[in-house]
The first five atom37 places (N, CA, C, CB, O) and aatype in JSON, in Angstrom:
{
  "aatype": [15, 9, 1, 15, 2, 5, 10, 16, 19, 9, 6, 2, 1, 16, 13, 8, 7, 9, 8, 2, 10, 2, 18, 10, 18, 10, 3, 7, 2, 1, 9, 16, 19, 9, 5, 6, 7, 0, 13, 3, 7, 10, 2, 16, 10, 2, 15, 10, 15, 9, 1, 15, 2, 5, 10, 16, 19, 9, 6, 2, 1, 16, 13, 8, 7, 9, 8, 2, 10, 2, 18, 10, 18, 19, 18, 10, 18, 9, 2, 2, 13, 12, 13, 15, 2],
  "atom_mask": [
    [1, 1, 1, 1, 1],
    [1, 1, 1, 1, 1],
    [1, 1, 1, 1, 1],
    [1, 1, 1, 1, 1],
    [1, 1, 1, 1, 1],
    [1, 1, 1, 1, 1],
    [1, 1, 1, 1, 1],
    [1, 1, 1, 1, 1],
    [1, 1, 1, 1, 1],
    [1, 1, 1, 1, 1],
    [1, 1, 1, 1, 1],
    [1, 1, 1, 1, 1],
    [1, 1, 1, 1, 1],
    [1, 1, 1, 1, 1],
    [1, 1, 1, 1, 1],
    [1, 1, 1, 1, 1],
    [1, 1, 1, 0, 1],
    [1, 1, 1, 1, 1],
    [1, 1, 1, 1, 1],
    [1, 1, 1, 1, 1],
    [1, 1, 1, 1, 1],
    [1, 1, 1, 1, 1],
    [1, 1, 1, 1, 1],
    [1, 1, 1, 1, 1],
    [1, 1, 1, 1, 1],
    [1, 1, 1, 1, 1],
    [1, 1, 1, 1, 1],
    [1, 1, 1, 0, 1],
    [1, 1, 1, 1, 1],
    [1, 1, 1, 1, 1],
    [1, 1, 1, 1, 1],
    [1, 1, 1, 1, 1],
    [1, 1, 1, 1, 1],
    [1, 1, 1, 1, 1],
    [1, 1, 1, 1, 1],
    [1, 1, 1, 1, 1],
    [1, 1, 1, 0, 1],
    [1, 1, 1, 1, 1],
    [1, 1, 1, 1, 1],
    [1, 1, 1, 1, 1],
    [1, 1, 1, 0, 1],
    [1, 1, 1, 1, 1],
    [1, 1, 1, 1, 1],
    [1, 1, 1, 1, 1],
    [1, 1, 1, 1, 1],
    [1, 1, 1, 1, 1],
    [1, 1, 1, 1, 1],
    [1, 1, 1, 1, 1],
    [1, 1, 1, 1, 1],
    [1, 1, 1, 1, 1],
    [1, 1, 1, 1, 1],
    [1, 1, 1, 1, 1],
    [1, 1, 1, 1, 1],
    [1, 1, 1, 1, 1],
    [1, 1, 1, 1, 1],
    [1, 1, 1, 1, 1],
    [1, 1, 1, 1, 1],
    [1, 1, 1, 1, 1],
    [1, 1, 1, 1, 1],
    [1, 1, 1, 1, 1],
    [1, 1, 1, 1, 1],
    [1, 1, 1, 1, 1],
    [1, 1, 1, 1, 1],
    [1, 1, 1, 1, 1],
    [1, 1, 1, 0, 1],
    [1, 1, 1, 1, 1],
    [1, 1, 1, 1, 1],
    [1, 1, 1, 1, 1],
    [1, 1, 1, 1, 1],
    [1, 1, 1, 1, 1],
    [1, 1, 1, 1, 1],
    [1, 1, 1, 1, 1],
    [1, 1, 1, 1, 1],
    [1, 1, 1, 1, 1],
    [1, 1, 1, 1, 1],
    [1, 1, 1, 1, 1],
    [1, 1, 1, 1, 1],
    [1, 1, 1, 1, 1],
    [1, 1, 1, 1, 1],
    [1, 1, 1, 1, 1],
    [1, 1, 1, 1, 1],
    [1, 1, 1, 1, 1],
    [1, 1, 1, 1, 1],
    [1, 1, 1, 1, 1],
    [1, 1, 1, 1, 1]
  ],
  "atom_positions": [
    [[80.43, -46.38, 54.49], [80.03, -45.42, 53.18], [79.7, -46.33, 52.03], [81.32, -44.38, 52.67], [80.18, -47.46, 52.08]],
    [[78.96, -46.02, 51.03], [78.72, -46.44, 49.94], [78.9, -45.6, 48.93], [77.71, -46.86, 49.94], [78.19, -45.79, 47.94]],
    [[79.77, -44.63, 48.91], [80.19, -43.65, 47.91], [80.95, -43.91, 46.31], [81.08, -42.9, 48.71], [81.9, -44.67, 46.09]],
    [[80.33, -43.16, 45.44], [80.91, -43.66, 43.97], [80.94, -44.92, 43.61], [82.2, -43.35, 43.75], [81.86, -45.59, 43.14]],
    [[79.74, -45.23, 43.89], [79.54, -46.97, 43.46], [78.35, -47.16, 42.39], [79.03, -48.02, 44.96], [77.64, -48.16, 42.31]],
    [[78.28, -46.07, 41.63], [77.3, -46.14, 40.44], [76.04, -46.76, 40.74], [77.86, -46.89, 39.31], [75.46, -47.46, 39.91]],
    [[75.46, -46.48, 42.23], [74.14, -47.15, 42.4], [73.18, -46.1, 41.76], [73.78, -47.51, 44.02], [73.54, -44.93, 41.84]],
    [[71.92, -46.38, 41.11], [70.88, -45.72, 40.51], [69.42, -45.5, 41.32], [70.69, -46.46, 39.3], [68.61, -44.57, 41.3]],
    [[69.46, -46.65, 41.98], [68.03, -46.75, 42.76], [68.18, -47.5, 44.09], [66.88, -47.57, 41.86], [68.61, -48.64, 44.25]],
    [[67.67, -46.52, 45.12], [67.64, -47.14, 46.48], [66.04, -47.96, 46.72], [67.92, -45.79, 47.68], [64.99, -47.33, 46.85]],
    [[66.12, -49.1, 46.74], [64.69, -49.84, 46.69], [64.02, -49.97, 48.34], [64.97, -51.57, 45.96], [64.7, -50.1, 49.36]],
    [[62.99, -49.92, 48.29], [62.17, -50.07, 49.61], [63.1, -51.3, 50.41], [60.34, -50.59, 49.26], [63.52, -52.32, 49.86]],
    [[63.29, -50.95, 51.7], [63.85, -51.73, 52.67], [65.13, -52.32, 52.26], [62.95, -52.71, 53.05], [65.45, -53.5, 52.38]],
    [[65.86, -51.32, 51.75], [67.19, -51.76, 51.07], [68.14, -52.1, 52.31], [67.89, -50.48, 50.03], [69.01, -52.97, 52.3]],
    [[67.79, -51.18, 53.49], [68.77, -51.15, 54.55], [68.25, -52.09, 55.77], [69.01, -49.6, 55.03], [68.95, -52.3, 56.77]],
    [[66.91, -52.66, 55.58], [66.17, -53.27, 56.66], [67.19, -54.34, 57.3], [64.75, -53.95, 56.11], [68.19, -54.62, 56.63]],
    [[67.01, -54.95, 58.51], [67.87, -55.73, 59.2], [69.33, -55.16, 59.58], [0.0, 0.0, 0.0], [70.01, -55.78, 60.4]],
    [[69.76, -54.15, 59.08], [71.18, -53.46, 59.62], [71.08, -52.64, 60.76], [71.84, -52.55, 58.59], [70.71, -51.47, 60.61]],
    [[71.4, -53.15, 62.06], [71.32, -52.68, 63.2], [72.2, -51.49, 63.64], [71.48, -53.66, 63.9], [73.34, -51.62, 63.22]],
    [[72.02, -50.52, 64.28], [73.36, -49.58, 64.7], [73.99, -49.26, 63.75], [74.38, -50.11, 65.54], [75.18, -49.56, 63.72]],
    [[73.36, -48.47, 62.56], [74.13, -47.74, 61.58], [73.94, -46.37, 62.02], [73.71, -47.98, 60.08], [72.79, -45.94, 62.12]],
    [[74.97, -45.6, 62.31], [74.82, -44.51, 62.94], [75.13, -43.46, 61.82], [75.66, -44.47, 64.19], [74.51, -42.4, 61.96]],
    [[75.95, -43.52, 60.75], [76.13, -42.78, 59.82], [76.33, -43.73, 57.89], [77.46, -41.94, 60.51], [77.0, -44.72, 57.57]],
    [[75.46, -42.88, 57.1], [75.26, -43.33, 55.95], [75.56, -42.56, 54.88], [74.18, -43.67, 55.88], [74.91, -41.52, 54.78]],
    [[76.57, -42.84, 53.85], [77.08, -41.81, 53.15], [76.69, -42.35, 51.69], [78.68, -41.52, 53.46], [77.26, -43.32, 51.18]],
    [[75.91, -41.8, 51.24], [75.65, -42.19, 49.48], [76.05, -41.62, 48.4], [74.45, -42.14, 49.06], [75.89, -41.93, 47.22]],
    [[76.65, -40.63, 48.97], [77.6, -39.29, 48.14], [77.87, -39.97, 46.7], [79.44, -38.82, 49.03], [78.26, -41.14, 46.61]],
    [[77.63, -39.14, 45.6], [78.71, -39.65, 44.43], [78.23, -40.75, 43.76], [0.0, 0.0, 0.0], [79.09, -41.4, 43.15]],
    [[76.82, -41.22, 43.68], [76.43, -42.21, 42.86], [75.42, -41.73, 41.67], [75.85, -43.27, 43.73], [75.17, -40.59, 41.29]],
    [[75.03, -42.68, 41.34], [73.92, -42.11, 39.97], [72.59, -42.37, 40.56], [74.02, -43.09, 38.28], [71.81, -42.83, 39.73]],
    [[72.07, -42.2, 41.82], [71.15, -42.44, 42.31], [69.96, -41.31, 41.93], [71.53, -42.64, 43.56], [70.12, -40.12, 42.18]],
    [[68.77, -41.84, 41.29], [67.88, -40.99, 40.44], [66.74, -40.99, 41.53], [67.45, -41.64, 38.81], [66.24, -39.97, 42.0]],
    [[66.45, -42.05, 41.8], [65.07, -42.57, 42.86], [65.45, -43.21, 44.17], [64.1, -43.81, 42.13], [66.28, -44.09, 44.35]],
    [[64.68, -42.59, 45.06], [64.93, -43.21, 46.5], [63.73, -43.63, 46.77], [65.46, -42.29, 47.67], [63.04, -42.75, 47.28]],
    [[63.1, -44.8, 46.61], [61.83, -45.68, 47.2], [61.19, -45.27, 48.2], [62.1, -46.92, 47.63], [61.89, -44.9, 49.14]],
    [[59.93, -45.2, 48.34], [59.33, -45.21, 50.03], [59.74, -46.52, 50.76], [57.5, -45.17, 50.12], [59.76, -47.69, 50.39]],
    [[60.05, -45.95, 51.91], [60.55, -47.03, 52.94], [62.16, -47.45, 52.75], [0.0, 0.0, 0.0], [62.69, -48.23, 53.54]],
    [[62.73, -46.98, 51.85], [64.15, -47.38, 51.56], [65.0, -47.35, 53.04], [64.84, -46.26, 50.37], [66.07, -47.97, 53.11]],
    [[64.57, -46.74, 53.98], [65.47, -46.35, 55.1], [64.59, -47.23, 56.45], [65.57, -44.37, 55.27], [64.9, -47.06, 57.63]],
    [[63.77, -47.91, 56.11], [62.91, -48.53, 57.11], [63.57, -49.28, 57.93], [61.92, -49.27, 56.61], [64.07, -50.27, 57.39]],
    [[63.81, -49.13, 59.43], [64.64, -49.97, 60.28], [65.8, -49.06, 60.79], [0.0, 0.0, 0.0], [66.34, -49.31, 61.87]],
    [[66.15, -48.11, 60.11], [67.3, -47.42, 60.42], [67.13, -46.45, 61.86], [67.63, -46.55, 59.09], [67.27, -45.22, 61.84]],
    [[66.83, -47.16, 63.0], [66.55, -46.38, 64.16], [67.63, -45.8, 64.6], [66.01, -47.04, 65.17], [67.32, -44.74, 65.14]],
    [[68.82, -46.0, 64.62], [70.09, -45.2, 65.4], [70.58, -44.5, 63.9], [71.57, -46.47, 66.37], [71.76, -44.15, 63.98]],
    [[70.08, -44.25, 62.79], [70.86, -43.35, 62.0], [70.97, -41.91, 62.53], [70.3, -43.34, 60.65], [69.95, -41.36, 62.96]],
    [[72.23, -41.22, 62.53], [72.59, -39.99, 62.75], [72.55, -39.24, 61.79], [73.6, -39.91, 63.2], [71.82, -38.25, 61.8]],
    [[73.31, -39.54, 60.8], [73.74, -38.67, 59.75], [73.33, -39.61, 58.26], [75.53, -38.28, 59.98], [73.49, -40.81, 58.07]],
    [[72.85, -38.73, 57.48], [72.52, -39.57, 56.28], [72.78, -38.36, 54.87], [70.67, -40.25, 56.47], [71.98, -37.46, 54.63]],
    [[74.1, -38.63, 54.05], [74.24, -37.79, 53.13], [73.93, -38.32, 51.69], [75.47, -37.31, 53.27], [74.45, -39.41, 51.44]],
    [[73.29, -37.85, 50.86], [72.96, -37.93, 49.68], [73.36, -37.11, 48.49], [71.94, -37.92, 49.79], [72.83, -37.19, 47.38]],
    [[74.32, -36.36, 48.82], [74.48, -35.26, 47.53], [75.2, -35.91, 46.65], [75.23, -33.82, 47.8], [75.42, -37.1, 46.87]],
    [[75.81, -35.21, 45.31], [75.97, -35.41, 44.17], [75.44, -36.71, 43.62], [77.15, -35.23, 44.02], [76.13, -37.71, 43.39]],
    [[74.4, -36.61, 43.46], [73.51, -37.62, 42.73], [72.72, -37.1, 41.75], [72.64, -38.31, 43.58], [72.83, -35.96, 41.31]],
    [[71.88, -37.96, 41.38], [71.17, -37.39, 40.01], [69.58, -37.58, 40.47], [71.64, -38.42, 38.37], [68.9, -38.08, 39.57]],
    [[68.97, -37.33, 41.52], [68.18, -37.47, 42.16], [66.86, -36.64, 41.19], [68.66, -37.06, 43.53], [67.12, -35.48, 40.88]],
    [[65.82, -37.07, 40.83], [64.86, -36.46, 40.3], [63.5, -36.62, 41.29], [64.74, -37.01, 38.88], [62.57, -35.81, 41.26]],
    [[63.54, -37.78, 42.17], [62.18, -38.15, 42.52], [62.54, -38.53, 44.14], [61.49, -39.5, 41.46], [63.51, -39.25, 44.37]],
    [[61.67, -37.98, 45.28], [62.15, -38.52, 46.51], [60.62, -38.85, 46.87], [63.12, -37.45, 47.6], [59.82, -37.93, 46.73]],
    [[60.18, -39.99, 47.29], [58.56, -40.36, 47.37], [58.47, -39.73, 48.63], [57.99, -42.11, 47.35], [59.49, -39.54, 49.3]],
    [[57.07, -39.29, 49.13], [56.4, -38.77, 50.09], [56.89, -39.36, 51.65], [54.95, -39.04, 49.7], [57.04, -38.68, 52.67]],
    [[57.12, -41.07, 51.46], [57.4, -41.4, 52.72], [58.7, -42.12, 52.82], [56.35, -42.13, 53.25], [58.95, -43.0, 53.65]],
    [[59.54, -41.64, 51.83], [60.88, -41.96, 51.97], [61.73, -42.02, 53.28], [61.42, -41.16, 51.23], [62.61, -42.89, 53.3]],
    [[61.62, -41.38, 54.16], [61.97, -40.9, 54.92], [61.51, -41.29, 56.45], [61.81, -39.89, 54.47], [62.09, -41.03, 57.5]],
    [[60.03, -42.15, 56.22], [59.44, -42.53, 57.3], [60.13, -43.48, 58.46], [58.37, -43.06, 56.82], [59.95, -43.48, 59.67]],
    [[60.99, -44.29, 57.64], [61.33, -45.59, 58.57], [62.49, -45.13, 59.69], [0.0, 0.0, 0.0], [62.79, -45.91, 60.6]],
    [[62.98, -44.12, 59.6], [63.92, -43.42, 60.15], [63.48, -42.76, 61.69], [64.27, -42.4, 59.09], [63.23, -41.56, 61.74]],
    [[63.41, -43.48, 62.78], [63.01, -43.23, 63.98], [64.06, -42.87, 64.94], [62.32, -44.23, 64.39], [65.2, -43.24, 64.64]],
    [[63.9, -42.2, 66.11], [64.51, -41.95, 66.93], [66.03, -41.24, 66.86], [64.38, -42.95, 67.42], [67.08, -41.54, 67.43]],
    [[65.75, -40.3, 66.02], [67.05, -39.75, 65.83], [67.18, -38.54, 66.86], [67.26, -39.31, 64.29], [66.31, -37.9, 67.43]],
    [[68.66, -38.46, 66.88], [69.07, -37.35, 67.53], [69.35, -36.06, 66.51], [70.3, -37.77, 68.33], [69.0, -34.92, 66.82]],
    [[69.95, -36.35, 65.4], [70.37, -35.6, 64.46], [70.35, -36.24, 62.91], [71.65, -35.21, 64.92], [71.09, -37.15, 62.53]],
    [[69.42, -35.61, 62.16], [69.62, -36.0, 60.59], [70.17, -34.97, 59.76], [68.31, -36.36, 59.91], [69.41, -34.05, 59.46]],
    [[71.09, -34.95, 59.42], [71.4, -34.11, 58.29], [71.53, -34.89, 56.77], [72.76, -33.41, 58.67], [72.24, -35.81, 56.37]],
    [[70.5, -34.07, 56.14], [69.98, -34.8, 54.64], [70.53, -33.59, 53.69], [67.92, -35.11, 54.42], [69.92, -32.54, 53.48]],
    [[71.81, -33.94, 53.19], [72.5, -32.8, 51.91], [71.75, -33.46, 50.64], [74.61, -32.86, 51.64], [71.93, -34.57, 50.14]],
    [[70.86, -32.44, 50.29], [70.47, -32.6, 48.98], [70.74, -31.79, 48.05], [69.41, -32.7, 48.9], [69.97, -31.81, 47.09]],
    [[71.74, -30.98, 48.01], [72.38, -30.01, 47.05], [72.92, -31.22, 45.88], [73.78, -28.93, 47.89], [72.94, -32.45, 45.99]],
    [[73.35, -30.3, 44.69], [73.88, -31.04, 43.72], [72.96, -32.2, 43.06], [75.07, -31.55, 44.29], [73.45, -33.23, 42.58]],
    [[71.48, -31.92, 43.09], [70.74, -32.95, 42.53], [69.66, -32.01, 41.57], [70.01, -33.97, 43.8], [69.67, -30.78, 41.45]],
    [[68.7, -33.02, 40.9], [67.75, -32.29, 40.27], [66.47, -32.89, 40.53], [68.02, -32.15, 38.89], [65.86, -33.45, 39.62]],
    [[66.01, -32.81, 41.75], [64.81, -33.72, 42.2], [63.7, -32.63, 42.45], [65.15, -34.71, 43.66], [63.74, -31.4, 42.5]],
    [[62.77, -33.49, 42.59], [61.22, -32.69, 42.79], [60.77, -33.74, 44.09], [59.85, -32.8, 41.04], [61.36, -34.78, 44.35]],
    [[59.65, -33.24, 44.78], [59.16, -34.05, 45.69], [58.08, -34.32, 45.12], [59.07, -33.64, 46.95], [57.58, -33.44, 44.42]],
    [[57.37, -35.69, 45.28], [55.85, -35.92, 44.98], [54.82, -35.97, 45.65], [55.64, -36.8, 44.52], [54.95, -36.0, 46.88]],
    [[53.7, -36.0, 45.16], [52.34, -35.79, 46.32], [51.88, -37.01, 46.54], [50.96, -34.88, 45.84], [50.93, -37.19, 47.31]]
  ]
}
Protein backbone atom coordinates (compact mmCIF):
# COMPACT_ATOMS: atom_id res chain seq x y z
CA UNK A 1 0.00 0.00 0.00
CA UNK A 2 1.21 3.47 -0.93
CA UNK A 3 -1.84 5.25 0.45
CA UNK A 4 -1.89 8.88 1.59
CA UNK A 5 1.73 9.70 0.75
CA UNK A 6 1.16 12.93 -1.23
CA UNK A 7 2.39 11.39 -4.49
CA UNK A 8 1.65 13.65 -7.47
CA UNK A 9 2.86 11.75 -10.56
CA UNK A 10 3.30 8.07 -11.34
CA UNK A 11 6.08 8.05 -13.92
CA UNK A 12 6.85 5.65 -16.73
CA UNK A 13 8.25 2.34 -15.41
CA UNK A 14 7.79 3.36 -11.77
CA UNK A 15 7.14 -0.24 -10.75
CA UNK A 16 9.55 -1.91 -13.20
CA UNK A 17 11.44 -4.79 -11.60
CA UNK A 18 8.87 -5.42 -8.89
CA UNK A 19 7.77 -9.03 -9.26
CA UNK A 20 4.90 -10.92 -7.63
CA UNK A 21 2.95 -7.80 -6.69
CA UNK A 22 -0.71 -8.79 -6.45
CA UNK A 23 -2.32 -5.69 -4.94
CA UNK A 24 -1.43 -2.02 -5.39
CA UNK A 25 -3.31 0.71 -3.56
CA UNK A 26 -2.47 4.30 -4.47
CA UNK A 27 -5.54 5.81 -2.76
CA UNK A 28 -5.61 9.20 -1.08
CA UNK A 29 -2.58 10.73 -2.75
CA UNK A 30 -2.44 13.85 -4.93
CA UNK A 31 -1.79 12.05 -8.19
CA UNK A 32 -2.69 14.20 -11.19
CA UNK A 33 -1.01 12.20 -13.97
CA UNK A 34 -0.24 8.55 -14.52
CA UNK A 35 2.23 8.32 -17.38
CA UNK A 36 2.12 5.79 -20.16
CA UNK A 37 3.89 2.59 -19.12
CA UNK A 38 3.76 3.36 -15.40
CA UNK A 39 2.66 -0.20 -14.66
CA UNK A 40 4.96 -2.00 -17.13
CA UNK A 41 6.08 -5.35 -15.80
CA UNK A 42 3.38 -5.85 -13.17
CA UNK A 43 2.37 -9.16 -14.72
CA UNK A 44 0.84 -10.60 -11.55
CA UNK A 45 -1.15 -7.55 -10.49
CA UNK A 46 -4.70 -8.54 -9.53
CA UNK A 47 -6.05 -5.39 -7.92
CA UNK A 48 -5.24 -1.74 -8.53
CA UNK A 49 -6.97 1.13 -6.73
CA UNK A 50 -6.31 4.77 -7.56
CA UNK A 51 -9.31 6.36 -5.91
CA UNK A 52 -9.38 9.68 -4.05
CA UNK A 53 -6.65 11.36 -6.05
CA UNK A 54 -6.68 14.44 -8.29
CA UNK A 55 -6.34 12.71 -11.65
CA UNK A 56 -6.82 14.87 -14.71
CA UNK A 57 -5.08 12.79 -17.39
CA UNK A 58 -4.74 9.08 -17.97
CA UNK A 59 -2.60 8.53 -21.05
CA UNK A 60 -3.71 6.03 -23.72
CA UNK A 61 -1.31 3.23 -22.87
CA UNK A 62 -1.20 3.74 -19.11
CA UNK A 63 -2.37 0.20 -18.35
CA UNK A 64 -0.65 -1.43 -21.33
CA UNK A 65 2.12 -3.05 -19.27
CA UNK A 66 -0.24 -5.07 -17.09
CA UNK A 67 -0.45 -8.58 -18.56
CA UNK A 68 -1.85 -11.98 -17.56
CA UNK A 69 -4.48 -10.66 -15.17
CA UNK A 70 -7.15 -12.73 -13.53
CA UNK A 71 -8.97 -9.66 -12.20
CA UNK A 72 -8.21 -5.98 -12.37
CA UNK A 73 -10.31 -3.55 -10.40
CA UNK A 74 -9.57 0.05 -11.23
CA UNK A 75 -11.50 2.46 -9.07
CA UNK A 76 -11.51 5.89 -10.67
CA UNK A 77 -14.20 7.67 -8.72
CA UNK A 78 -13.49 10.83 -6.71
CA UNK A 79 -11.16 12.09 -9.43
CA UNK A 80 -11.47 14.79 -12.08
CA UNK A 81 -9.95 13.02 -15.06
CA UNK A 82 -10.17 12.83 -18.82
CA UNK A 83 -8.74 10.25 -21.21
CA UNK A 84 -6.26 11.55 -23.79
CA UNK A 85 -6.28 10.50 -27.44
